C-alpha positions, 0 to 999 in steps of 0.5 A: 500500500502506498502512502499519500500526502494528505490533501489538506497538507498539500493544499496548505503548502501550495497556498503558502508558497503562492502567497509568498510569491505574489507578495514578493512580486507585488512588493517589487512592483510597488517599490522597485527592485533597487529599494527592495534590494536595499531593504533586504541588504539592511536586514540580511543578518536578521534573515540569516538568523531566522533561517538558522532558527528554523533549521533548529526547529526542524531538527529538534522538533523532528520526532513531533513533525514526523508523527504529525505530518507522517501520521498516515505512514506505516510505523516502519516508515515513520521509524526510518524518517526519525532515523534520518533526522541528522542526515536531513540536519546535515543537508540543511546546514550544507544548503544554508552555508552554500546558498544562504551565506552565499559561499557558492557565489563568493567561490565563483567570484574568486575563480573569475 
């Protein structure tokens, strides 16, 4: 039997992404790209802090998230997800360092 993602969860995540994209586009259209970039540069340190806090929430609340979001899965699948917590944490940290802290961009600049 194949487990499916609950429809309400899929709909909620899709709606959240759509709202963020529409709000970002509207902000860009209202204030202009230069103003938006300047404001984001001023609060870059706060956004980085929020990303690290969200990574910590995912990692330390992993068992809760698996039981809540994966409650429809068989017990063995839930156990495998719980066992994968530190692998997911490692990948989140790697992605944050490479993309969020712009390490990849700085590396490319140094190579050119």
